[in-house]
C-alpha positions as a printed NumPy array, in Angstrom:
array([[-16.733,  29.461,  23.996],
       [-18.11 ,  32.777,  25.184],
       [-16.353,  33.93 ,  28.365],
       [-18.374,  36.603,  30.205],
       [-16.819,  40.023,  30.575],
       [-17.19 ,  39.912,  34.337],
       [-15.124,  36.744,  34.554],
       [-12.499,  37.066,  31.822],
       [ -9.579,  37.252,  34.175],
       [-10.933,  34.503,  36.425],
       [-11.78 ,  32.305,  33.443],
       [ -8.331,  32.78 ,  31.929],
       [ -6.764,  31.568,  35.164],
       [ -9.315,  28.775,  35.341],
       [ -8.325,  27.469,  31.935],
       [ -4.661,  27.585,  32.904],
       [ -5.512,  25.66 ,  36.044],
       [ -7.578,  23.27 ,  33.95 ],
       [ -4.561,  22.461,  31.825],
       [ -2.631,  21.613,  34.994],
       [ -5.459,  19.361,  36.153],
       [ -5.483,  17.568,  32.796],
       [ -1.739,  17.018,  32.972],
       [ -1.948,  15.801,  36.562],
       [ -4.79 ,  13.42 ,  35.727],
       [ -3.36 ,  12.076,  32.483],
       [ -2.191,   8.89 ,  34.174],
       [ -5.325,   8.268,  36.172],
       [ -8.49 ,   9.773,  37.638],
       [-11.982,   9.863,  36.26 ],
       [-12.693,   8.976,  32.668],
       [-12.866,  12.103,  30.554],
       [-14.875,  10.532,  27.773],
       [-14.315,   7.691,  25.391],
       [-12.033,   9.568,  23.009],
       [-13.117,   7.134,  20.247],
       [-14.829,   9.544,  17.91 ],
       [-17.61 ,  11.125,  19.957],
       [-18.583,  14.392,  18.294],
       [-21.34 ,  16.946,  18.18 ],
       [-22.333,  20.321,  19.589],
       [-23.462,  21.106,  23.136],
       [-25.16 ,  24.396,  23.951],
       [-24.952,  25.785,  27.477],
       [-26.375,  29.158,  28.511],
       [-27.383,  31.035,  31.626],
       [-25.704,  32.524,  34.678],
       [-22.519,  34.543,  34.161],
       [-21.489,  33.403,  37.657],
       [-21.691,  29.711,  36.746],
       [-20.201,  30.202,  33.263],
       [-16.559,  29.851,  34.423],
       [-17.431,  26.429,  35.858],
       [-18.975,  25.246,  32.589],
       [-16.138,  26.851,  30.627],
       [-13.517,  25.012,  32.675],
       [-15.493,  21.754,  32.401],
       [-15.78 ,  22.205,  28.644],
       [-12.068,  22.933,  28.247],
       [-11.129,  19.833,  30.226],
       [-13.633,  17.609,  28.41 ],
       [-12.529,  18.828,  24.983],
       [ -8.92 ,  17.899,  25.738],
       [-10.075,  14.293,  25.415],
       [-12.971,  14.843,  23.002],
       [-11.804,  17.338,  20.37 ],
       [-14.724,  16.463,  18.114],
       [-17.216,  17.989,  20.557],
       [-17.907,  21.724,  20.303],
       [-19.281,  23.282,  23.492],
       [-20.579,  26.844,  23.557],
       [-21.103,  28.576,  26.906],
       [-23.369,  31.626,  26.699],
       [-24.117,  34.162,  29.41 ],
       [-27.702,  35.357,  29.013],
       [-28.134,  35.477,  32.795],
       [-29.975,  32.89 ,  34.861],
       [-33.422,  34.035,  33.747],
       [-32.423,  34.366,  30.097],
       [-30.772,  30.962,  30.23 ],
       [-33.911,  29.293,  31.559],
       [-35.977,  30.951,  28.84 ],
       [-33.749,  29.466,  26.14 ],
       [-33.567,  26.125,  27.947],
       [-37.331,  25.764,  28.307],
       [-37.749,  26.703,  24.654],
       [-35.464,  23.8  ,  23.736],
       [-32.723,  26.062,  22.384],
       [-30.019,  24.749,  24.742],
       [-28.99 ,  21.461,  26.305],
       [-27.913,  22.731,  29.726],
       [-28.906,  25.792,  31.755],
       [-26.366,  27.382,  34.099],
       [-28.056,  28.925,  37.149],
       [-26.994,  30.788,  40.271],
       [-30.456,  30.284,  41.796],
       [-33.099,  27.596,  41.647],
       [-35.61 ,  27.512,  38.824],
       [-38.769,  29.468,  39.663],
       [-42.33 ,  28.157,  39.587],
       [-43.023,  30.25 ,  36.501],
       [-39.954,  28.844,  34.733],
       [-40.912,  25.311,  35.751],
       [-44.349,  25.865,  34.199],
       [-42.729,  27.166,  31.002],
       [-40.554,  24.047,  30.75 ],
       [-43.538,  21.797,  31.458],
       [-45.558,  23.541,  28.761],
       [-42.747,  22.9  ,  26.281],
       [-42.264,  19.297,  27.412],
       [-38.737,  19.895,  28.713],
       [-37.793,  17.647,  31.638],
       [-34.585,  18.116,  33.579],
       [-32.796,  17.546,  36.864],
       [-31.226,  20.17 ,  39.132],
       [-27.562,  19.344,  39.761],
       [-25.675,  21.26 ,  42.445],
       [-22.186,  21.411,  40.99 ],
       [-20.372,  23.792,  43.395],
       [-20.908,  26.4  ,  46.106],
       [-20.494,  30.14 ,  46.154],
       [-20.766,  32.855,  48.737],
       [-21.652,  36.446,  47.971],
       [-18.948,  38.797,  49.215],
       [-19.923,  42.221,  50.569],
       [-16.888,  44.404,  50.038],
       [-15.679,  47.877,  50.955],
       [-12.655,  49.977,  50.121],
       [ -9.258,  49.321,  51.687],
       [ -9.547,  52.882,  53.004],
       [-12.607,  51.909,  55.039],
       [-11.09 ,  51.219,  58.467],
       [-14.305,  51.444,  60.496],
       [-16.707,  48.738,  59.222],
       [-15.862,  45.095,  59.872],
       [-19.297,  43.459,  60.167],
       [-22.836,  44.351,  59.16 ],
       [-26.084,  42.723,  60.194],
       [-28.566,  41.538,  57.6  ],
       [-30.929,  44.209,  58.917],
       [-28.319,  46.893,  58.218],
       [-27.838,  45.511,  54.713],
       [-31.597,  45.565,  54.194],
       [-31.891,  49.185,  55.306],
       [-29.085,  50.118,  52.905],
       [-30.381,  48.199,  49.874],
       [-34.169,  48.158,  50.23 ],
       [-36.301,  50.055,  47.702],
       [-36.583,  53.742,  48.495],
       [-33.693,  53.697,  50.979],
       [-32.359,  57.154,  51.686],
       [-29.228,  55.991,  53.459],
       [-26.326,  57.753,  51.794],
       [-23.829,  58.067,  54.635],
       [-22.094,  55.471,  56.771],
       [-23.135,  57.236,  59.981],
       [-26.742,  56.453,  59.033],
       [-25.845,  52.745,  58.981],
       [-24.355,  52.919,  62.47 ],
       [-23.943,  56.106,  64.56 ],
       [-20.512,  54.826,  65.573],
       [-19.363,  55.054,  61.954],
       [-17.864,  58.345,  60.723],
       [-19.415,  60.919,  58.429],
       [-18.427,  59.274,  55.118],
       [-20.557,  59.306,  51.977],
       [-21.896,  55.84 ,  51.108],
       [-21.512,  54.932,  47.441],
       [-23.099,  51.7  ,  46.234],
       [-22.065,  49.407,  43.381],
       [-23.399,  46.032,  42.265],
       [-24.617,  43.772,  39.476],
       [-27.306,  44.691,  36.987],
       [-30.861,  43.438,  37.193],
       [-30.325,  40.598,  34.684],
       [-27.757,  38.977,  36.955],
       [-28.473,  35.884,  39.042],
       [-26.254,  37.458,  41.699],
       [-28.655,  40.422,  41.849],
       [-31.61 ,  38.023,  42.098],
       [-30.006,  36.045,  44.915],
       [-28.839,  39.058,  46.94 ],
       [-32.171,  40.846,  46.75 ],
       [-34.06 ,  37.685,  47.738],
       [-31.705,  36.946,  50.635],
       [-31.464,  40.494,  51.984],
       [-34.71 ,  42.217,  50.98 ],
       [-37.021,  39.216,  51.008],
       [-38.02 ,  39.327,  47.359],
       [-36.114,  38.749,  44.165],
       [-35.487,  42.004,  42.313],
       [-36.491,  44.178,  45.272],
       [-33.739,  46.8  ,  45.501],
       [-33.036,  50.488,  45.573],
       [-32.205,  51.732,  42.111],
       [-29.892,  54.65 ,  42.868],
       [-26.688,  52.615,  42.809],
       [-24.111,  52.026,  40.07 ],
       [-25.052,  48.758,  38.323],
       [-22.839,  46.811,  35.927],
       [-22.722,  43.335,  34.44 ],
       [-18.92 ,  43.62 ,  34.627],
       [-17.62 ,  42.879,  38.126],
       [-14.444,  44.788,  37.282],
       [-16.514,  47.982,  37.261],
       [-17.748,  47.194,  40.768],
       [-14.173,  46.553,  41.929],
       [-12.999,  49.854,  40.478],
       [-15.921,  51.77 ,  41.949],
       [-15.615,  50.358,  45.462],
       [-11.83 ,  50.49 ,  45.609],
       [-11.829,  54.084,  44.372],
       [-14.188,  55.394,  47.065],
       [-13.539,  55.405,  50.817],
       [-17.283,  55.011,  51.34 ],
       [-17.811,  52.482,  48.577],
       [-19.697,  49.206,  49.053],
       [-20.529,  46.46 ,  46.584],
       [-21.264,  42.764,  46.303],
       [-20.432,  39.872,  43.972],
       [-19.317,  36.239,  44.071],
       [-16.709,  35.265,  46.661],
       [-14.293,  34.04 ,  44.007],
       [-14.165,  37.515,  42.507],
       [-13.186,  38.968,  45.877],
       [-10.37 ,  36.399,  45.985],
       [ -9.224,  37.775,  42.634],
       [ -9.169,  41.309,  44.009],
       [ -8.327,  40.963,  47.698],
       [ -5.407,  43.381,  47.252],
       [ -7.874,  46.174,  46.399],
       [-10.816,  45.474,  48.729],
       [-11.801,  44.58 ,  52.28 ],
       [-14.268,  41.788,  52.99 ],
       [-17.067,  42.397,  55.489],
       [-18.359,  39.75 ,  57.858],
       [-22.136,  39.333,  57.962],
       [-24.29 ,  38.731,  61.035],
       [-27.232,  36.593,  59.964],
       [-28.525,  36.274,  63.525],
       [-25.833,  34.142,  65.126],
       [-22.931,  36.548,  65.187],
       [-20.505,  37.862,  62.588],
       [-19.331,  35.262,  60.049],
       [-16.874,  35.662,  57.193],
       [-17.394,  33.752,  53.94 ],
       [-14.918,  30.867,  53.759],
       [-14.991,  27.42 ,  52.162],
       [-16.274,  25.902,  55.401],
       [-18.92 ,  28.538,  56.185],
       [-20.179,  28.536,  52.599],
       [-20.387,  24.724,  52.427],
       [-22.157,  24.331,  55.744],
       [-24.427,  27.342,  55.289],
       [-23.332,  29.193,  58.448],
       [-22.49 ,  32.197,  56.284],
       [-26.103,  33.283,  56.22 ],
       [-27.926,  34.275,  54.141],
       [-25.334,  34.898,  51.429],
       [-24.034,  31.42 ,  50.648],
       [-25.645,  29.726,  47.669],
       [-25.507,  26.657,  45.451],
       [-24.274,  26.874,  41.868],
       [-26.429,  24.741,  39.599],
       [-26.676,  23.203,  36.176],
       [-29.904,  21.9  ,  34.637],
       [-29.322,  19.305,  31.901],
       [-32.403,  18.321,  29.929],
       [-33.342,  14.659,  29.947],
       [-33.84 ,  14.709,  26.166],
       [-30.329,  16.061,  25.566],
       [-28.878,  13.037,  27.353],
       [-30.1  ,  10.9  ,  24.465],
       [-27.122,  12.359,  22.611],
       [-23.917,  10.648,  23.536],
       [-21.822,  13.813,  23.611],
       [-24.154,  15.455,  26.144],
       [-24.378,  12.344,  28.31 ],
       [-20.596,  11.985,  28.466],
       [-20.063,  15.688,  29.131],
       [-22.555,  15.764,  32.021],
       [-21.046,  12.595,  33.498],
       [-17.594,  14.135,  33.208],
       [-18.803,  17.372,  34.814],
       [-20.175,  15.417,  37.785],
       [-17.225,  13.019,  38.118],
       [-14.736,  15.899,  38.163],
       [-16.803,  18.484,  40.031],
       [-14.168,  19.155,  42.705],
       [-11.341,  19.794,  40.22 ],
       [-13.612,  21.969,  38.086],
       [-14.754,  24.021,  41.1  ],
       [-11.17 ,  24.633,  42.181],
       [-10.087,  25.478,  38.635],
       [-12.834,  28.119,  38.411],
       [-12.076,  29.311,  41.978],
       [-15.359,  28.32 ,  43.566],
       [-16.026,  26.329,  46.732],
       [-16.212,  22.561,  46.089],
       [-19.077,  20.429,  47.314],
       [-19.006,  18.837,  50.742],
       [-19.013,  14.993,  50.83 ],
       [-22.744,  14.995,  51.573],
       [-23.47 ,  17.402,  48.73 ],
       [-21.41 ,  15.292,  46.345],
       [-23.345,  12.161,  47.307],
       [-26.594,  14.012,  46.616],
       [-25.242,  15.183,  43.24 ],
       [-24.58 ,  11.6  ,  42.165],
       [-28.069,  10.563,  43.278],
       [-29.552,  13.392,  41.212],
       [-27.562,  12.331,  38.151],
       [-28.796,   8.756,  38.573],
       [-32.384,  10.055,  38.72 ],
       [-31.834,  12.093,  35.548],
       [-30.486,   9.028,  33.738],
       [-33.579,   7.087,  34.791],
       [-35.858,   9.861,  33.517],
       [-34.254,   9.972,  30.098],
       [-34.314,   6.176,  29.667],
       [-37.913,   5.802,  30.913]])
């Protein structure tokens, strides 16, 4: 399985946690597959943010189904949908919903699917540990910092109460679903961003950049902040109703606005005709909470889990129609 560079450390811990989950569930829990000879290959591709979830799910599933080979690629959400709609993969990982243009591409190719919300994530806006003056930013302040053509390059331009400290910006590259989501949420249009920042597909580079600069700021998935909380400070965000920090509760209930998001998989209805894909997707859904925790994401709320099972039922109906 291909583990994305930006998540190697997180994925390594996820797989260790997955082994613990398998051991704990060996005497009970959800069925992990028949174990009676199911085999085949399953191709998953898409978001590097969602990849650790699919990697952990694959590792767990393969413990009971060693004859199934699951590859998890990281072409980015957009690249993953392109492959998916071309029929090159069985499941698309996505950190945003499929666009109208991508839906049309799938329809043109005759690919039907269902959107399954498998976990939650919040985008963390982080600063250096040496930044002792910023605790909360409004969405408007974030927009003024990150909008195209922004000339803000000092913290005292963000807020006159802040000191004269050079602002240095770090973040994901333009192929990232995290970039797509942040720019849509903050700047009102996907891909709309200033370009004079330090981009990288490797979140470790963002961590190093922000932590090494008193005036540094960056953003990435909440789970990656949890991995690096000893090096960074987390900012609260005021989405209009006061300052809110990203936590499991605020991400699940959406009060961490506008930077909480669903993490999604899109299985194709045709792929479910293959037993190995059907059993893997069912396993993914049945064990979504354990998988989310193993990959250090926020599990679904009870209401979200009920909706997930309804969506899976609808997908089954589509592929048997």
